[in-house]
Backbone as numpy.savetxt, mean C-alpha at the origin, in Angstrom:
# Nx Ny Nz CAx CAy CAz Cx Cy Cz
-21.70 -9.98 -25.81 -22.50 -8.78 -25.59 -21.72 -7.84 -24.70
-21.67 -6.56 -25.03 -20.93 -5.59 -24.24 -21.82 -5.00 -23.16
-21.28 -4.65 -22.06 -22.01 -3.92 -21.03 -21.15 -2.76 -20.56
-21.72 -1.57 -20.57 -20.96 -0.42 -20.10 -20.62 -0.64 -18.65
-19.38 -0.40 -18.31 -18.99 -0.72 -16.94 -18.44 0.46 -16.20
-17.15 0.69 -16.33 -16.47 1.55 -15.37 -15.60 2.58 -16.04
-15.21 3.45 -15.28 -14.13 4.31 -15.73 -12.85 3.66 -15.25
-12.05 3.11 -16.22 -10.91 2.30 -15.83 -9.70 3.18 -15.53
-8.78 2.82 -14.89 -7.66 3.66 -14.62 -6.70 3.97 -15.70
-6.95 4.63 -13.61 -6.25 5.49 -12.96 -5.26 5.42 -12.35
3.15 6.74 -1.87 3.89 7.62 -0.36 5.28 6.52 0.77
22.49 5.86 15.60 22.25 5.64 17.00 23.07 6.59 17.82
22.38 6.67 18.73 23.16 7.56 19.59 24.41 6.87 20.07
25.55 7.56 19.94 26.82 6.96 20.36 27.35 7.78 21.50
27.53 7.20 22.68 28.05 7.90 23.85 29.43 7.38 24.14
30.38 8.30 24.31 31.73 7.89 24.67 32.02 8.38 26.07
32.59 7.51 26.89 32.94 7.87 28.25 34.43 7.72 28.42
34.99 8.52 29.31 36.42 8.43 29.56 36.71 7.12 30.26
37.84 6.47 29.96 38.18 5.20 30.61 38.39 5.41 32.10
38.10 4.40 32.91 38.22 4.55 34.37 39.68 4.74 34.79
39.86 5.37 35.93 41.20 5.55 36.47 41.75 4.21 36.91
43.10 4.03 36.77 43.75 2.79 37.23 44.69 3.12 38.39
44.89 2.21 39.31 45.78 2.43 40.46 46.54 1.16 40.74
47.80 1.33 41.16 48.62 0.17 41.54 48.40 -0.15 43.00
48.33 -1.38 43.36 48.12 -1.78 44.75 49.40 -1.58 45.55
49.23 -1.32 46.84 50.40 -1.17 47.74 51.05 -2.51 47.98
52.36 -2.46 48.27 53.09 -3.70 48.55 53.99 -3.48 49.76
54.24 -4.49 50.53 55.17 -4.40 51.67 56.20 -5.50 51.57
57.46 -5.18 51.98 58.54 -6.14 51.90 59.16 -6.28 53.28
59.18 -7.48 53.82 59.80 -7.81 55.10 59.34 -6.84 56.19
58.02 -6.50 56.19 57.44 -5.72 57.26 57.59 -4.23 57.09
58.37 -3.72 56.13 58.50 -2.27 55.96 57.55 -1.81 54.87
56.87 -0.74 55.16 55.88 -0.25 54.21 56.55 0.41 53.04
56.03 0.21 51.85 56.53 0.86 50.64 55.49 1.88 50.20
55.93 3.06 49.83 55.00 4.13 49.45 54.19 3.73 48.22
52.90 4.09 48.24 52.04 3.84 47.10 52.44 4.73 45.94
52.51 4.17 44.72 52.79 5.02 43.56 51.61 5.92 43.25
51.86 7.03 42.59 50.80 7.94 42.20 49.88 7.27 41.19
48.57 7.42 41.39 47.62 6.79 40.46 47.82 7.34 39.07
47.85 6.42 38.11 48.03 6.84 36.72 46.67 7.09 36.09
46.63 8.06 35.23 45.37 8.44 34.59 45.56 8.46 33.10
44.59 7.90 32.37 44.69 7.91 30.91 44.60 9.33 30.40
45.11 9.54 29.21 45.21 10.89 28.66 43.87 11.59 28.54
42.82 10.96 28.00 41.54 11.69 27.89 40.99 12.12 29.23
41.05 11.19 30.21 40.52 11.53 31.53 41.33 12.62 32.17
42.65 12.55 32.00 43.51 13.56 32.59 43.20 14.93 32.02
42.96 15.01 30.72 42.63 16.29 30.10 41.33 16.83 30.66
40.36 15.94 30.87 39.08 16.38 31.40 39.23 16.89 32.82
40.07 16.19 33.63 40.29 16.62 35.00 41.05 17.93 35.06
42.01 18.09 34.16 42.83 19.29 34.16 42.06 20.50 33.68
41.10 20.29 32.80 40.39 21.43 32.22 38.90 21.15 32.19
38.17 21.40 33.28 36.71 21.18 33.29 36.00 21.92 32.19
36.49 23.10 31.81 35.84 23.88 30.76 35.86 23.14 29.44
36.99 22.47 29.17 37.08 21.69 27.93 36.07 20.55 27.95
35.94 19.90 29.11 34.99 18.79 29.19 33.57 19.29 29.00
33.29 20.51 29.51 31.94 21.03 29.39 31.58 21.31 27.95
32.60 21.55 27.10 32.35 21.86 25.70 32.19 20.62 24.83
32.36 19.46 25.43 32.22 18.22 24.66 30.80 18.13 24.10
30.62 17.84 22.80 29.27 17.83 22.22 28.40 16.76 22.84
27.12 17.07 22.95 26.16 16.12 23.52 25.97 14.95 22.55
25.66 13.75 23.09 25.43 12.59 22.21 24.30 12.86 21.23
24.47 12.33 20.02 23.43 12.51 18.99 22.15 11.81 19.41
21.01 12.42 19.07 19.71 11.82 19.39 19.03 11.34 18.13
18.39 10.20 18.23 17.67 9.64 17.10 16.38 10.41 16.89
16.18 10.89 15.69 14.94 11.57 15.36 13.92 10.55 14.87
12.86 10.42 15.62 11.83 9.44 15.27 10.75 10.12 14.43
10.29 9.39 13.40 9.25 9.95 12.54 7.93 10.01 13.27
7.17 11.05 13.02 5.83 11.16 13.57 4.89 10.23 12.81
3.69 10.07 13.34 2.71 9.20 12.66 2.40 9.73 11.27
2.29 11.06 11.14 1.98 11.61 9.82 3.13 11.40 8.84
4.37 11.47 9.34 5.51 11.22 8.46 5.56 9.76 8.03
5.24 8.86 8.97 5.21 7.44 8.59 4.11 7.19 7.58
2.96 7.86 7.75 1.85 7.67 6.83 2.19 8.18 5.45
3.04 9.21 5.38 3.37 9.80 4.08 4.40 8.97 3.33
4.93 7.94 3.96 5.92 7.09 3.31 5.45 5.64 3.31
4.47 5.31 2.48 3.96 3.94 2.48 5.03 2.97 2.02
4.90 1.70 2.45 5.89 0.73 2.01 5.60 0.32 0.57
6.38 -0.60 0.07 6.30 -0.94 -1.35 5.35 -2.10 -1.63
4.67 -2.63 -0.62 3.73 -3.72 -0.86 2.55 -3.22 -1.68
2.02 -4.04 -2.59 0.85 -3.60 -3.37 -0.32 -3.23 -2.47
-1.06 -2.21 -2.87 -2.24 -1.81 -2.12 -3.27 -2.94 -2.13
-4.14 -2.93 -1.12 -5.16 -3.97 -0.99 -6.52 -3.33 -0.77
-7.54 -3.94 -1.33 -8.92 -3.53 -1.12 -9.58 -4.51 -0.16
-9.88 -4.07 1.03 -10.58 -4.89 2.03 -9.93 -6.27 2.18
-8.60 -6.27 2.27 -7.87 -7.52 2.46 -7.57 -8.27 1.19
-7.94 -7.72 0.03 -7.62 -8.34 -1.26 -6.46 -7.57 -1.87
-5.25 -8.13 -1.88 -4.11 -7.38 -2.40 -4.00 -7.50 -3.91
-3.58 -6.44 -4.55 -3.18 -6.54 -5.96 -2.10 -7.59 -6.09
-2.16 -8.39 -7.15 -1.18 -9.47 -7.35 -1.67 -10.83 -6.92
-2.82 -10.90 -6.22 -3.35 -12.19 -5.80 -3.77 -12.99 -7.03
-3.69 -14.32 -6.95 -4.06 -15.15 -8.09 -5.58 -15.25 -8.21
-6.03 -15.51 -9.43 -7.46 -15.69 -9.66 -7.98 -16.88 -8.86
-7.20 -17.96 -8.80 -7.64 -19.14 -8.04 -7.88 -18.81 -6.57
-6.99 -18.00 -5.98 -7.15 -17.63 -4.57 -8.36 -16.73 -4.37
-8.61 -15.84 -5.33 -9.71 -14.90 -5.19 -11.08 -15.56 -5.39
-11.11 -16.76 -5.96 -12.37 -17.47 -6.12 -12.83 -18.12 -4.81
-11.99 -18.12 -3.78 -12.40 -18.73 -2.51 -13.57 -17.95 -1.90
-14.54 -18.67 -1.30 -15.71 -17.98 -0.73 -15.35 -16.91 0.29
-14.27 -17.11 1.04 -13.88 -16.15 2.06 -13.43 -14.82 1.47
-13.17 -14.78 0.17 -12.68 -13.56 -0.46 -13.80 -12.72 -1.08
-15.05 -13.12 -0.92 -16.16 -12.35 -1.50 -16.29 -11.03 -0.75
-16.37 -9.95 -1.51 -16.57 -8.61 -0.95 -17.77 -7.96 -1.64
-18.87 -8.69 -1.68 -20.04 -8.24 -2.43 -21.31 -8.68 -1.71
-22.40 -8.08 -2.10 -23.72 -8.47 -1.62 -24.55 -8.96 -2.79
-25.32 -10.05 -2.64 -25.53 -10.86 -1.43 -24.29 -11.66 -1.03
-24.35 -12.20 0.19 -23.17 -12.84 0.77 -22.77 -14.11 0.04
-23.70 -14.75 -0.68 -23.37 -16.00 -1.37 -22.91 -15.75 -2.81
-22.44 -14.55 -3.09 -21.95 -14.23 -4.43 -20.68 -15.04 -4.75
-20.45 -15.20 -6.04 -19.25 -15.87 -6.53 -18.60 -15.01 -7.60
-17.33 -15.28 -7.86 -16.61 -14.52 -8.88 -16.82 -15.20 -10.23
-17.44 -14.47 -11.16 -17.61 -14.95 -12.53 -16.66 -14.19 -13.44
-16.04 -14.92 -14.37 -15.03 -14.32 -15.24 -15.35 -14.60 -16.71
-14.64 -13.91 -17.56 -14.81 -14.13 -18.99 -14.35 -15.52 -19.43
-13.66 -16.23 -18.56 -13.29 -17.62 -18.86 -14.39 -18.60 -18.46
-15.48 -18.11 -17.87 -16.61 -18.95 -17.48 -17.74 -18.80 -18.49
-18.33 -19.91 -18.90 -19.46 -19.83 -19.82 -20.60 -19.01 -19.22
-20.79 -19.11 -17.90 -21.87 -18.37 -17.25 -21.61 -16.87 -17.25
-20.39 -16.44 -17.57 -20.11 -15.02 -17.61 -20.97 -14.28 -18.61
-21.40 -14.96 -19.66 -22.27 -14.31 -20.65 -23.62 -13.95 -20.06
-24.04 -14.61 -18.97 -25.32 -14.29 -18.34 -25.33 -12.88 -17.75
-24.15 -12.36 -17.42 -24.10 -11.01 -16.85 -23.40 -10.04 -17.81
-23.39 -10.40 -19.10 -22.95 -9.46 -20.12 -21.49 -9.50 -20.47
-20.76 -10.53 -20.06 -19.34 -10.61 -20.37 -19.09 -11.48 -21.59
-17.97 -11.20 -22.26 -17.54 -12.06 -23.35 -17.00 -13.36 -22.79
-16.81 -14.33 -23.66 -16.20 -15.60 -23.27 -14.80 -15.64 -23.86
-13.81 -15.88 -22.99 -12.42 -15.91 -23.40 -11.76 -17.21 -22.94
-10.57 -17.45 -23.44 -9.77 -18.59 -22.98 -8.82 -18.13 -21.88
-8.30 -19.11 -21.14 -7.34 -18.80 -20.08 -6.05 -18.18 -20.63
-5.79 -18.36 -21.93 -4.58 -17.83 -22.53 -4.71 -16.37 -22.93
-5.87 -15.76 -22.74 -6.06 -14.36 -23.10 -5.13 -13.46 -22.28
-4.74 -12.34 -22.86 -3.83 -11.43 -22.18 -4.44 -10.91 -20.90
-5.70 -10.51 -20.94 -6.39 -10.03 -19.74 -7.74 -10.73 -19.61
-8.17 -10.87 -18.37 -9.46 -11.49 -18.05 -10.21 -10.55 -17.11
-11.45 -10.25 -17.41 -12.28 -9.44 -16.53 -13.21 -10.34 -15.72
-13.44 -9.97 -14.46 -14.31 -10.75 -13.57 -15.20 -9.80 -12.78
-16.35 -10.34 -12.36 -17.27 -9.62 -11.50 -17.89 -10.61 -10.52
-18.35 -10.10 -9.37 -19.10 -10.94 -8.47 -20.54 -11.04 -8.96
-21.10 -12.24 -8.84 -22.47 -12.49 -9.29 -23.10 -13.53 -8.37
-24.41 -13.66 -8.48 -25.12 -14.64 -7.65 -26.20 -15.32 -8.49
-26.61 -16.49 -8.05 -27.61 -17.28 -8.78 -29.02 -16.80 -8.42
-29.85 -16.76 -9.42 -31.27 -16.48 -9.22 -32.09 -17.54 -9.96
-33.40 -17.49 -9.81 -34.25 -18.45 -10.51 -34.16 -18.29 -12.02
-33.77 -17.10 -12.46 -33.64 -16.85 -13.90 -32.21 -17.00 -14.41
-31.30 -17.42 -13.54 -29.90 -17.56 -13.92 -29.02 -16.65 -13.09
-27.83 -16.35 -13.59 -26.89 -15.51 -12.86 -27.27 -14.04 -12.98
-27.05 -13.28 -11.90 -27.30 -11.84 -11.89 -26.10 -11.15 -11.26
-25.77 -9.94 -11.71 -24.63 -9.23 -11.12 -24.87 -8.93 -9.64
-23.84 -9.11 -8.85 -23.86 -8.67 -7.46 -23.27 -7.27 -7.36
-23.32 -6.70 -6.17 -22.79 -5.36 -5.96 -21.63 -5.44 -4.98
-20.46 -5.02 -5.43 -19.31 -4.97 -4.53 -19.59 -3.97 -3.41
-19.12 -4.29 -2.21 -19.32 -3.42 -1.06 -18.04 -2.63 -0.81
-18.15 -1.31 -0.90 -17.00 -0.41 -0.74 -17.30 0.54 0.41
-16.47 0.52 1.42 -16.65 1.41 2.58 -18.04 1.27 3.17
-18.54 0.04 3.20 -19.84 -0.23 3.81 -21.04 0.04 2.93
-20.81 0.51 1.69 -21.92 0.83 0.79 -21.78 0.04 -0.50
-22.90 -0.45 -1.07 -22.81 -1.18 -2.35 -22.39 -0.25 -3.48
-21.43 -0.68 -4.27 -20.99 0.09 -5.43 -21.99 -0.08 -6.57
-22.07 0.94 -7.43 -22.96 0.85 -8.58 -22.43 -0.15 -9.60
-21.12 -0.21 -9.75 -20.48 -1.14 -10.69 -19.12 -1.53 -10.15
-18.59 -2.61 -10.67 -17.23 -3.01 -10.32 -16.69 -3.95 -11.37
-15.38 -4.04 -11.46 -14.71 -5.00 -12.32 -13.34 -5.29 -11.74
-12.92 -6.54 -11.84 -11.59 -6.97 -11.41 -10.90 -7.57 -12.63
-9.68 -7.15 -12.89 -8.98 -7.58 -14.10 -7.70 -8.34 -13.72
-7.44 -9.38 -14.51 -6.31 -10.27 -14.25 -5.46 -10.38 -15.51
-4.18 -10.69 -15.30 -3.28 -10.91 -16.43 -2.20 -11.90 -16.03
-1.48 -12.41 -17.04 -0.34 -13.29 -16.82 0.93 -12.46 -16.82
1.75 -12.59 -15.79 3.07 -11.93 -15.80 3.96 -12.55 -16.88
3.87 -13.87 -17.01 4.54 -14.61 -18.08 3.53 -15.63 -18.60
3.77 -16.22 -19.78 2.80 -17.20 -20.29 2.52 -18.36 -19.35
3.50 -18.74 -18.52 3.32 -19.87 -17.62 2.84 -19.44 -16.23
2.79 -18.14 -15.99 2.37 -17.65 -14.67 0.85 -17.69 -14.57
0.30 -17.97 -13.38 -1.17 -17.96 -13.23 -1.71 -16.54 -13.39
-2.99 -16.46 -13.68 -3.64 -15.15 -13.76 -3.60 -14.47 -12.40
-3.15 -13.21 -12.42 -3.04 -12.44 -11.18 -3.78 -11.11 -11.32
-4.34 -10.65 -10.21 -5.12 -9.42 -10.17 -4.20 -8.21 -10.36
-4.48 -7.40 -11.38 -3.69 -6.19 -11.58 -4.53 -4.92 -11.49
-5.86 -5.04 -11.51 -6.69 -3.84 -11.42 -8.02 -4.17 -10.75
-8.47 -3.27 -9.89 -9.81 -3.33 -9.30 -10.43 -1.95 -9.47
-11.62 -1.89 -10.05 -12.29 -0.61 -10.28 -13.72 -0.68 -9.78
-14.17 0.43 -9.19 -15.51 0.49 -8.60 -16.12 1.86 -8.93
-17.42 1.89 -9.17 -18.17 3.14 -9.29 -18.93 3.34 -7.99
-18.68 4.47 -7.31 -19.29 4.75 -6.02 -19.92 6.14 -6.05
-20.72 6.46 -5.03 -21.28 7.81 -4.94 -20.24 8.76 -4.36
-20.49 10.07 -4.48 -19.48 11.03 -4.08 -19.28 11.06 -2.56
-20.31 10.74 -1.79 -20.13 10.68 -0.33 -19.13 9.61 0.05
-19.27 8.43 -0.54 -18.32 7.35 -0.30 -16.93 7.75 -0.77
-16.84 8.44 -1.91 -15.55 8.86 -2.44 -14.81 9.78 -1.48
-15.53 10.74 -0.89 -14.87 11.67 0.04 -14.48 10.96 1.34
-15.30 10.01 1.78 -14.92 9.21 2.95 -13.63 8.44 2.68
-13.55 7.86 1.49 -12.35 7.10 1.12 -11.13 8.01 1.00
-11.34 9.20 0.45 -10.23 10.15 0.35 -9.63 10.43 1.72
-10.49 10.68 2.71 -10.00 10.97 4.06 -9.36 9.73 4.68
-9.95 8.56 4.44 -9.39 7.33 4.99 -8.00 7.05 4.42
-7.85 7.16 3.11 -6.55 6.92 2.49 -5.52 7.96 2.93
-5.95 9.21 3.09 -5.03 10.25 3.55 -4.49 9.94 4.94
-5.33 9.37 5.80 -4.88 9.03 7.15 -3.91 7.85 7.13
-4.05 6.95 6.14 -3.18 5.78 6.06 -1.92 6.02 5.24
-2.05 6.74 4.14 -0.96 6.85 3.17 -0.44 8.27 2.98
-1.03 9.23 3.67 -0.61 10.61 3.50 -1.45 11.33 2.46
-1.19 12.63 2.27 -1.99 13.41 1.32 -1.86 12.87 -0.10
-2.92 12.93 -0.89 -2.85 12.43 -2.27 -2.15 13.43 -3.18
-1.69 12.94 -4.34 -1.27 13.81 -5.42 -2.53 14.28 -6.15
-2.61 15.57 -6.39 -3.77 16.12 -7.07 -3.49 16.21 -8.57
-4.39 15.63 -9.36 -4.27 15.65 -10.81 -5.64 15.96 -11.41
-5.73 15.85 -12.73 -6.99 16.12 -13.40 -7.24 17.61 -13.54
-8.52 17.99 -13.55 -8.95 19.37 -13.72 -9.98 19.71 -12.65
-10.32 21.01 -12.47 -11.34 21.35 -11.48 -12.68 20.66 -11.73
-13.00 20.42 -12.98 -14.27 19.75 -13.28 -14.16 18.23 -13.24
-12.94 17.70 -13.19 -12.73 16.26 -13.15 -11.49 15.97 -12.29
-11.59 16.20 -10.99 -10.40 16.05 -10.12 -10.02 14.60 -9.90
-8.73 14.38 -9.76 -8.17 13.07 -9.47 -7.35 13.14 -8.19
-7.56 12.17 -7.29 -6.74 12.01 -6.10 -5.95 10.72 -6.27
-4.63 10.80 -6.19 -3.79 9.64 -6.48 -2.85 9.37 -5.30
-2.83 8.12 -4.84 -1.85 7.64 -3.87 -0.97 6.62 -4.58
0.31 6.66 -4.30 1.24 5.84 -5.09 2.35 5.33 -4.20
2.73 4.08 -4.40 4.00 3.58 -3.86 4.76 2.91 -4.99
5.84 2.20 -4.67 6.70 1.67 -5.72 6.02 0.63 -6.59
4.98 -0.03 -6.07 4.39 -1.14 -6.82 2.98 -0.90 -7.32
2.28 0.13 -6.81 0.86 0.24 -7.14 0.35 1.66 -6.92
-0.87 1.89 -7.38 -1.53 3.18 -7.19 -2.98 2.97 -6.78
-3.52 3.98 -6.09 -4.96 4.09 -5.86 -5.39 5.44 -6.41
-6.46 5.45 -7.21 -6.94 6.68 -7.81 -8.44 6.83 -7.55
-8.83 8.01 -7.09 -10.23 8.38 -7.00 -10.48 9.48 -8.02
-11.39 9.25 -8.94 -11.75 10.22 -9.97 -13.18 10.67 -9.73
-13.36 11.96 -9.47 -14.69 12.51 -9.15 -15.39 13.03 -10.40
-16.70 12.79 -10.48 -17.55 13.32 -11.55 -18.64 14.17 -10.90
-18.34 15.46 -10.64 -19.26 16.28 -9.85 -20.67 16.36 -10.43
-20.80 16.37 -11.74 -22.13 16.54 -12.32 -23.04 15.35 -12.02
-22.46 14.15 -12.03 -23.27 12.96 -11.75 -23.22 12.55 -10.29
-22.38 13.25 -9.49 -22.20 12.93 -8.08 -21.75 11.48 -7.89
-20.92 11.04 -8.81 -20.33 9.71 -8.72 -18.81 9.82 -8.83
-18.15 8.70 -8.58 -16.69 8.66 -8.64 -16.26 7.25 -8.96
-15.06 7.12 -9.48 -14.46 5.80 -9.65 -13.31 5.64 -8.67
-13.20 4.47 -8.12 -12.10 4.08 -7.26 -11.34 2.98 -7.98
-10.05 3.18 -8.24 -9.27 2.22 -9.03 -7.96 1.89 -8.33
-7.73 0.61 -8.14 -6.45 0.09 -7.66 -5.72 -0.49 -8.87
-4.44 -0.14 -9.03 -3.69 -0.60 -10.20 -2.30 -1.06 -9.81
-1.95 -2.26 -10.23 -0.60 -2.81 -10.02 0.28 -2.37 -11.17
1.38 -1.68 -10.88 2.20 -1.09 -11.94 2.85 -2.14 -12.82
3.55 -3.08 -12.23 4.38 -3.99 -13.02 3.57 -4.92 -13.89
2.32 -5.21 -13.50 1.52 -6.19 -14.24 0.54 -5.54 -15.21
0.48 -4.21 -15.22 -0.50 -3.56 -16.08 -0.12 -3.74 -17.54
-0.92 -4.45 -18.33 -0.56 -4.70 -19.72 -0.58 -3.42 -20.55
0.38 -3.32 -21.44 0.38 -2.19 -22.37 0.76 -0.88 -21.76
1.36 -0.89 -20.55 1.82 0.34 -19.91 0.74 1.41 -19.94
-0.36 1.13 -19.24 -1.51 2.02 -19.27 -1.13 3.44 -18.84
-1.69 4.41 -19.49 -1.50 5.80 -19.12 -2.49 6.18 -18.04
-2.12 7.17 -17.22 -3.05 7.67 -16.22 -4.27 8.31 -16.86
-4.13 8.74 -18.11 -5.28 9.32 -18.81 -6.39 8.31 -19.02
-6.06 7.01 -18.91 -7.08 5.99 -19.12 -8.17 6.08 -18.06
-7.89 6.71 -16.92 -8.91 6.84 -15.89 -10.04 7.77 -16.32
-9.84 8.52 -17.38 -10.86 9.45 -17.83 -11.80 8.86 -18.85
-11.54 7.61 -19.26 -12.30 7.04 -20.35 -13.28 5.99 -19.85
-14.46 5.97 -20.42 -15.43 4.94 -20.08 -15.10 3.70 -20.90
-14.97 2.56 -20.20 -14.62 1.31 -20.90 -15.85 0.44 -21.05
-15.77 -0.50 -21.95 -16.79 -1.51 -22.12 -16.31 -2.79 -21.45
-17.20 -3.70 -21.20 -16.79 -5.00 -20.67 -16.27 -5.80 -21.83
-15.14 -6.00 -21.65 -13.78 -5.86 -22.00 -13.58 -6.74 -23.21
-13.28 -6.20 -24.32 -13.11 -7.02 -25.52 -11.69 -7.49 -25.70
-10.80 -7.12 -24.90 -9.43 -7.58 -25.08 -8.49 -6.88 -24.22
């Protein structure tokens, strides 16, 4: 059974000093004093002593330019982005741990298309060998399993989906996409939060369907606003693991719970 779900996707100083002056020690022979030799001076020091003006023109030591906080924020590292401590690339087995639940109620569990119970919340049933696997948080009720609500920025999301794939046939299922449907207030809060962490977003889309995109070498975060419905999608995407080289235009399409 299909269930309409989400809109899927969618920054030394080197100082040289003149060498010290050297001097020969005085010596005496059989009680008669011998004159001290003139102190010898190395060539650089002698030039500086002979011509103070030349020494004054010596360039100042180079100074290290340190990046400001905003410059550091605009250059995110290459680690995959993470949602509330859940990084893209994590294995499905690790994400099934109770400590990784980011949904309400608190006793929710991750149900996937590889679980027979997944059909209770509208998902297809697939094998572990499938190219992609969709999962959602769910909880038990007296009538069976019911969808839970992922918590995004302190507010329950209207919808969510987490997608996994195999990097190779022998590799475990790993998280390559997280998508959430949130209200526009939460979306603007997230936009400001991401801007403070990762720098200004890349602006894409159209005035009626704006997209805010943050990107590093391994992943992207996209917020897609739907002004008419006052909703938005938040999508985390791992570049290297995304099957079929997804286009950014895919963030504009409504997907079904997931036939393949």
